[in-house]
Each structure stands twice: as C-alpha cells, then as structure tokens.
C-alpha positions as CSV (number, residue, x, y, z in Angstrom):
1,X,18.7,-13.7,-0.7
2,X,17.8,-10.1,-0.1
3,X,15.6,-9.7,-3.2
4,X,13.6,-12.8,-2.4
5,X,13.0,-11.8,1.3
6,X,12.1,-8.2,0.2
7,X,9.6,-9.7,-2.3
8,X,8.1,-11.9,0.3
9,X,7.8,-9.0,2.7
10,X,6.0,-7.0,0.0
11,X,3.6,-9.8,-0.5
12,X,2.8,-10.2,3.3
13,X,2.3,-6.4,3.7
14,X,0.0,-6.4,0.7
15,X,-2.3,-8.6,2.7
16,X,-1.9,-6.8,6.0
17,X,-2.7,-3.4,4.5
18,X,-5.8,-4.7,2.8
19,X,-9.3,-4.0,4.1
20,X,-9.9,-6.4,7.0
21,X,-12.2,-9.3,6.0
22,X,-12.8,-12.7,7.7
23,X,-10.3,-14.3,5.2
24,X,-7.5,-12.0,6.3
25,X,-8.2,-12.8,10.0
26,X,-8.1,-16.5,9.1
27,X,-4.8,-16.0,7.3
28,X,-3.1,-14.3,10.2
29,X,-1.3,-17.5,11.5
30,X,0.2,-18.2,8.1
31,X,1.2,-14.5,7.6
32,X,2.8,-14.5,11.1
33,X,4.7,-17.7,10.2
34,X,6.0,-16.3,7.0
35,X,6.8,-12.9,8.6
36,X,8.8,-14.6,11.4
37,X,11.2,-15.8,8.7
38,X,11.8,-12.4,7.2
39,X,14.4,-9.8,8.2
40,X,11.5,-7.4,8.6
41,X,9.5,-9.8,10.7
42,X,10.0,-8.0,14.1
43,X,8.7,-4.8,12.5
44,X,5.5,-6.6,11.4
45,X,4.8,-8.3,14.7
46,X,2.9,-5.4,16.3
47,X,0.4,-5.2,13.4
48,X,0.0,-8.9,13.3
49,X,-0.8,-8.9,17.0
50,X,-3.2,-6.0,16.6
51,X,-5.1,-7.6,13.8
52,X,-5.4,-10.8,15.8
53,X,-6.7,-9.3,19.0
54,X,-9.2,-6.6,17.9
55,X,-12.7,-7.6,16.8
56,X,-13.3,-7.5,13.1
57,X,-15.9,-4.7,13.1
58,X,-13.6,-2.4,15.1
59,X,-10.8,-3.2,12.6
60,X,-13.0,-2.3,9.7
61,X,-14.1,1.0,11.3
62,X,-10.5,1.9,12.1
63,X,-9.3,1.0,8.6
64,X,-11.9,3.4,7.0
65,X,-11.1,6.1,9.5
66,X,-7.4,5.8,8.8
67,X,-7.2,5.3,5.1
68,X,-10.4,6.8,3.7
69,X,-10.8,9.9,5.9
70,X,-7.2,11.1,6.1
71,X,-5.7,12.7,3.0
72,X,-2.2,12.1,4.2
73,X,-2.9,8.4,4.8
74,X,-4.1,7.6,1.3
75,X,-3.1,4.2,-0.2
76,X,-3.3,5.5,-3.8
77,X,0.2,6.6,-4.5
78,X,-0.3,8.9,-7.4
79,X,-2.6,11.0,-5.3
80,X,0.4,12.3,-3.3
81,X,2.2,13.7,-6.3
82,X,-0.8,14.8,-8.4
83,X,-4.0,14.9,-6.3
84,X,-7.1,14.5,-8.5
85,X,-5.6,16.4,-11.4
86,X,-5.2,15.6,-15.1
87,X,-1.6,14.8,-14.5
88,X,-2.7,11.9,-12.3
89,X,-4.2,10.1,-15.3
90,X,-0.8,9.8,-17.0
91,X,0.7,8.5,-13.8
92,X,-2.0,5.8,-13.5
93,X,-1.4,4.8,-17.1
94,X,2.3,4.3,-16.3
95,X,1.3,1.8,-13.6
96,X,-0.9,-0.1,-16.0
97,X,1.8,-0.1,-18.6
98,X,4.3,-1.5,-16.1
99,X,1.9,-4.3,-15.2
100,X,1.2,-5.0,-18.8
101,X,4.9,-5.2,-19.7
102,X,5.2,-7.9,-17.0
103,X,2.4,-9.9,-18.7
104,X,-0.5,-9.1,-16.3
105,X,-3.7,-7.1,-16.6
106,X,-5.5,-5.5,-13.7
107,X,-9.3,-5.4,-14.1
108,X,-11.5,-2.4,-13.1
109,X,-11.9,-3.6,-9.5
110,X,-9.1,-1.4,-8.2
111,X,-6.9,1.5,-9.4
112,X,-3.4,0.4,-10.4
113,X,-1.6,2.7,-7.9
114,X,-3.2,1.2,-4.8
115,X,-0.3,0.3,-2.5
116,X,-1.7,-3.2,-1.9
117,X,-1.8,-3.9,-5.6
118,X,1.7,-2.6,-6.2
119,X,3.1,-4.6,-3.3
120,X,1.4,-7.7,-4.5
121,X,2.9,-7.0,-8.0
122,X,6.3,-6.4,-6.5
123,X,6.1,-9.5,-4.4
124,X,4.7,-12.0,-6.9
125,X,5.0,-10.8,-10.5
126,X,8.0,-8.6,-11.1
127,X,10.1,-7.6,-8.1
128,X,12.4,-5.3,-10.2
129,X,9.5,-3.3,-11.8
130,X,7.6,-3.2,-8.6
131,X,10.6,-1.8,-6.7
132,X,11.1,0.8,-9.4
133,X,7.6,2.0,-9.0
134,X,7.9,2.1,-5.2
135,X,11.1,4.2,-5.5
136,X,9.4,6.5,-8.1
137,X,6.7,7.2,-5.5
138,X,9.0,7.3,-2.5
139,X,8.0,10.7,-1.3
140,X,4.3,9.6,-1.1
141,X,5.3,6.4,0.7
142,X,7.3,8.3,3.3
143,X,4.5,10.8,3.9
144,X,2.1,7.9,4.4
145,X,4.6,6.3,6.7
146,X,5.1,9.5,8.8
147,X,1.3,10.2,8.9
148,X,0.6,6.7,10.2
149,X,3.2,7.1,12.9
150,X,1.9,10.6,13.9
151,X,-1.6,9.2,14.1
152,X,-0.4,6.3,16.4
153,X,-1.8,3.8,13.9
154,X,-0.8,0.2,14.2
155,X,-0.5,0.2,10.4
156,X,2.7,2.2,10.7
157,X,4.4,-1.1,11.4
158,X,3.5,-2.2,7.8
159,X,5.2,0.9,6.4
160,X,8.2,0.3,8.7
161,X,8.7,-3.0,7.0
162,X,8.2,-1.6,3.5
163,X,10.8,1.1,4.2
164,X,13.2,-1.5,5.5
165,X,13.2,-3.1,2.0
166,X,14.2,0.2,0.3
167,X,17.5,2.0,0.3
168,X,18.1,5.0,2.6
169,X,16.6,8.3,1.4
170,X,19.0,10.4,-0.7
171,X,19.3,14.1,-0.3
172,X,16.9,14.9,-3.1
173,X,14.4,12.4,-1.9
174,X,14.5,13.8,1.6
175,X,13.8,17.3,0.1
176,X,10.8,15.9,-1.8
177,X,9.5,14.3,1.4
178,X,9.9,17.6,3.3
179,X,8.0,19.5,0.6
180,X,5.2,17.0,0.6
181,X,5.0,17.0,4.4
182,X,4.8,20.8,4.4
183,X,2.4,21.2,1.5
184,X,0.4,17.9,1.5
185,X,-1.1,16.4,-1.7
186,X,-2.2,18.9,-4.4
187,X,-5.7,20.2,-4.2
188,X,-8.4,18.9,-6.6
189,X,-8.9,20.5,-10.0
190,X,-12.2,22.4,-10.0
191,X,-14.7,20.7,-12.3
192,X,-12.6,17.7,-12.9
193,X,-14.1,14.3,-12.3
194,X,-11.8,12.4,-9.9
195,X,-9.9,9.4,-11.1
196,X,-10.9,7.5,-8.1
197,X,-10.4,7.3,-4.3
198,X,-9.8,9.0,-1.9
199,X,-12.4,11.6,-3.0
200,X,-14.5,9.2,-4.9
201,X,-15.2,6.6,-2.2
202,X,-18.0,7.2,0.4
203,X,-16.5,6.8,3.8
204,X,-19.4,4.7,4.9
205,X,-19.0,2.1,2.1
206,X,-16.8,-0.9,2.2
207,X,-14.0,-0.7,-0.3
208,X,-14.4,-2.8,-3.4
209,X,-12.6,-6.2,-3.3
210,X,-9.1,-5.9,-4.6
211,X,-8.2,-8.0,-7.6
212,X,-5.2,-10.3,-7.0
213,X,-2.6,-10.9,-9.7
214,X,-2.1,-14.5,-8.4
215,X,-3.3,-17.1,-6.0
216,X,-1.3,-16.3,-2.9
217,X,-1.4,-19.9,-1.9
218,X,1.1,-20.7,-4.7
219,X,3.8,-18.7,-3.0
220,X,3.2,-19.9,0.6
221,X,1.6,-16.8,1.9
222,X,-1.9,-18.0,1.9
223,X,-3.3,-21.5,2.4
C-alpha cells in the first residue's frame, strides 16, 4: 500500500537525517532491513552504506558542517520561507497546532519544523497531516535537496527518498523553488531574537537530543 510504504520511508529517513550518535550506528542493520523492503530502498542504500563505513566522529563533524554551517542545507523548514523573521513564529505555531490536533505534544527539546520531527510525525502519528505539511513546505524541501546534491553530500540520498514519496512538482511549485534557489532564505530581521537554529546554535556544539513522538521499536524500525 503506497501510503504505508511512504510513511515507513518517512520514519526511516527521520532516523537517518538525525545527528549521528552510537544508537543510530547500532540501528543501521535494522534500518537497512526495513529500507530494503521499501520502493525507495535503492535510493537510501548509499547513505546507509556511508553511515556504516565512516567513523562516528567524522560523521558528526560532517553533519555539523553540512546542516549547521550552510544556510541552504537547514533542516528547519520554516527558515526557508521566513528566515528568522516575525512571520516565522506563526509558521512554527501552525506546526504545533497540527501536532496537537493529532493528539501529540512536542516538548521544548526541538523546534516543531525540524525535518526529522516532521518525518517522524508523518511516519508514525498522522501520515495525512504530515504529508500536508511536507507539501506546504515543498520549496524549502527542494532547495535542501538541491543544495545537498550540489555539495556532493551523502545525505542527498535521504532527500531523494523523501521526494520520491511526494507528487511531481507542479508549475507554481517549480516557480517557487526557482525563486528560492535564486534568492535563498530571507535575511534576519535586525534586532529580532531568533526563534531557533540555524542562527541560534553554536556550530561547535552538539545538537540537543530530538524528542521522539513514539518508541520506534513499536513500528519495527528500531529494536
């Protein structure tokens, strides 16, 4: 069933795009097993192999260099549309409201627009609501995808898989992606305290642990 395989893909990618920790490395055989059964499995294989072959410290350094030091490789989706502006606050609230409507609450450990959080929500809590949010932020997703490809990052494989779960871009969506590619995320508002990363996270610090909505073992993605 397409929806079920898409949801499972979203859940696997939510793990693979997370900050590399020993538990992620330990989970790679299970993630590879689940991924092999997905229509998007061949797309995920290069990233799974990369994460299994590179030493953990090097993985962590590359993750910070990729996602914390590149504005166009940001995992916080509302940043692409609004930067650190006042309008971003309303967009973050919309994420929280969608999660709340599905019966879950996210604590303060992570912002609600983090791609790993959204993919976990889409994969395990409410696939329809999660898909809607992914589509609403399609331009940002595609800029992230293109930027990872241009950088030669192995994480581009994760975005290949996510894009494969979504419909082909329509004309207006392609136009929005072109504008975002040309202009980049909006600049910060002068004098406005940022709502959170990317500008609020020191690049030398490890990201805060991401709060899971569920125990991933319960859906066969984590033992």
